[in-house]
N, C-alpha and C positions, 0 to 999 in steps of 0.2 A: 406382525409388528411392522409399522412403516419404517422406512429408512430414515436416519437422522436428517433433518432439514438443513440444506445448504443455502445460505444467503450470500449472494455475490454483490459487492458494492464498489463501483468505480467513481472517479471524480477527480478534479484538479486540486492542487494544493490550496488550503485555506477554505475549502468548501464546507468543512465541518464533518467530513465523512469519518474521520478517525474517532472523534468524540461520539458521534452517533453510533458507529459500529460497536465500540466498546460498551456503551450504555445498553444497546439492544441485546448484545450477547449476555450481559450481566442480568438483565431483566428476564430473559428467556432461559437462563441457565446453560447457555451455549459456550463452546470454545470460541476463541477470537484470534484471527491471524492478520497481522499487519504486514502485508507483502512488501510495502515500501521500505520497512526496516531491514528486510533481507537484502535488498539492493544497496542500501546504505552500508550494511555489514560487509557486503562484498567490496564496496568501494573502500571502506576502512582497511580491509584485509590487503587490498592492492596497494594502497598508500603506505601501509605499514611495511610492506616489502620494498618500498622505495620506488615503486613503479608509477609512472605518469598515467593517470586515468585516460588521457587522450591518446596514448600509445596502444591502439587496438590490438596489435599483434602480441605485445607483451601482456595485455589483459587476457587474451585468449590462452596464452601459456599458463598464466596464473590460475585460470579457471580449472585447468586439468589438475593442478596441484590441489586445489580446494575440493574438487569433486572426489579425488582419491581419498582425501582425509575425512570428508564428510563432516566438516567442522561447524557449519552454520546451524545454530540451535535457537530458533525463536520460541519465546514463551507463547502458549496459547491460552493462558489464564487472563481474562479481561481485567481482573483485579490487580494483577502483577505483570503488566506488559514489559517486555524487554527482550534482549537478544544476546547470545554469547557466540564467540568465535574461539574455537579450540579451548572451550571452558572458561574463557575470560569474558566477564560481563562488560560489554561495550555500549550499553544502552544510552549512556550520556555522550560518549565520544561520537556516536553516529549522528548526533544532532548538531555538531559543531560546524563552523563555516567551511572548514577544509573539505569535509565529506560532502556538505551541501553543494559546494562548487564542482565537485567531481562526479556526483552520482548520475547526472544526466548522460554524460559520456559513457560511463560504465554500463548503464542500463540499455544503451543503444547497441551494445555488442551482442550479436545473435547467440554466441556460445554462452554468455552470461544468462540471457533470458531462457534458453533451453534448460540450463541447469536449474534455475529458480522455478520455472514452471513445473518441472518434474517434482521438485521438493514440495511445492505448494499443493499440487494435486495429491501427492502422497499424504500430506498432513490432513487435507480435507477429507480424503477417502477413509482415513483411519479414525476420524472423529466418531465417538460413540454417542455424544449428547446432542449433536447438531453444531454448526459452526457458522460464524460470520467472517467472511474473507473480504478484505478491502484492499484496493490498489488502483491501478490504472488500466489493466487489461484483463480483469477477472471475468467480466461478462462475455467478452468476445473471444478470449484465448484460453485462459486457465480453466474456467468452469462454465463453458457455454451452455451446458445442460442444467445448470442450477435452477431449481424451482422458483427462486426469488432472485431477480436480477434488476439492480437499481443503479441509476447514475445520479449522484448528488452533486449539485453545482450551486453557484451563486455569482452575483455581479462581481467583476474583478476588483473594484474598489472596496467592496464589503469584505471580500476574501483577504485583501491586503491589510485592512484594518484588524481583522481577526488574527492574522498571522503576526502582525506587529505587536499586538497585545501579548501574544505568547512569547515572542522573542525579545521584546524591548527595542527592536530596531525601528528606525524612523519609517513612517508610512510611505514616504516618497521612495525610499530605497527599497522597501518591501514590494511596492508596486512594480518597480523595475525588475527586481529579482523574480517575481512571480511571472511576469510577462516573458522573461527569458526561459523560465522553466516550462511554461505552457507551450511556447513555440517549440522547444526541444522535444517535449513529450508528444506533441501532436503531429510532428513532422518526421519523426524517426521512421526508418524503413521497416523496422521490426516491431510489431505490437504497439502501434501508436495509441495515444490516448484518444478515444472516440466513444461516441454513444453507440453501443452495440444494438443491432436490430432486435427489437422486442424488449429492450430494457426500458424500465419505467423511469422517467426523469422527475426528480424532486428538486425544485429550485428553492433554496433556503434563504434567499436574499431578505425576505420579509418575514421569516419564521424564527421563533425562539427555538433553542435547542430542544426543549421539552416537547414542542409541537412536532418536530421532525422525528424524534425518538418514538413518540406515540404513533405517528403515521406508519413508520416502518414496522413497529411491533404489530400493529393492526393488520398490515399486509401479510406478515409472516404467519400470524395466527389464522388468518383466513385461508392461506394456502395449506397450512398444516391440518386445519380442521379440528 
């Protein structure tokens, strides 16, 4: 019996990777892990403690508290994505502006990434059906041996338009926010956003969502045989 297939998907904000990942997982009957929500949950946890996300030392101390409690619980059901911290559903709260503004700083802390990478690998390893794992360092760091490794991207303006439609934010503001996030993610010292060696790039700028999903499903089925 072959091992459950692991599909690793990286890409910047607004590239469509989350929508694609969920749809692919649903079509293949796989689990789904949004690793970005885990970093957002960590950011929410830190802010809920009254800690400044930019205070790296305080963030490191809070990581130890979180690690001992083992309280981050992401859903792996693509039909019901979400996440809990200490049993509290914070799926809505983590998408708010306060968490969005703080998540890049928190994600750049090495202790945070070590904790999250360990949790993400554990979840992927324990999947019985196969799993789609999406984020920013999945192909290069979290699951470098995944049989399917993809980098989904799109033109920055297209990404901004897509994100603005989701959030209701002005496109100009969204472009500025995405540029800041891209810069922070791609230049951080630990696990920067990058195209991992051997990862297949899918540019969704001129593709419909259904086309991207079909392409990824075809790739997965070809690998699985």
